N, C-alpha and C positions, 0 to 999 in steps of 0.2 A: 437111467437115467432119463427122465420124457423129453421129446421134444414138441411136448406141449404147450400150443405160448395160450397165455391169458386174451382175454380180449380187451384189459387193460394193459398188457405192455403191446397193442397193436397199435391201441388212441397213442400212446409214446412214445409209440416209431414214429405216424402223423406229426402228433407235436411237436419233438422235436428234428425233427427233418425241416417244415415251414418257419422251427425256427432260426432255424441253420441256411437259407436261404443269401442266396447270396442280391437276389435281385431287388433292385433298388422300392418296390413296391413290395416285398415280402412277401409277396402268395407265387405261388409251384402252382400247378397245372395235374389233375389227375394225375398225368402219363410223365410228369416229371417227381410229382413222390412217389406211382411207382416207379421210376424208380430210384429213385433216394432210397425207397425204405427196402425193396425187392420184394412188395406185395405187388399185389394182378390187381389190373385197375378198375375190377368190382370190389374185389376186396376195402382199396380206396375208399374205391367213393361210398361205402358202407358206411366206414368207417367217419368218413367226413360229413356223410350227413348228423351223425352220430355227434357228434363235435359243434357243428351245427344248433340243433334239434338244443345240446349245450350251454349255446348264445358265448362260441368260445372259439371257435371259427366264423368270417364269411365270408361271403363271396365274392370279388371283384374282378373288375374287366378291366385288365392290365395287356397292353399291346405288345405282342408278340411278331416277331418276324417267323410267315409258314416255310415251306420248302419253295416256292417258288421266288421266294422273295418279297412279299407284297407282307408289309406294314398292319395285321390287322390288330383287333382287342379281341381275346377271347377274356373267357373264365376261368377262374383263377383260384387259389382258393390263398386264407393269410391269419390267422392270429386274431384276434380281437385284442388287441392293449390290455392292459389292468385302466391306464386314461378315457381309453372311446364306453368300457363298462363302465367307468362311474358315472362321467357324460349321457349317458344312455338311463341311465335310475334317474 
């Protein structure tokens, strides 16, 4: 049995993590996605780039508390909902 994971399976992991996030904005950072999918951050970035190019994921700025307790807006990623896809046509 092969441990080979296809590109499609990896994309599905990222999509699943984004759909299941508890974040009110439905968004996750690269670090959060890396933790959720057990993939290294560079691999997550490559998958996100592909999903963004396909119009399935969008970049949003979401308030996050950093390590020193300051709230700052951070780039995160979320799935584009079917309604948003329809409105953009």
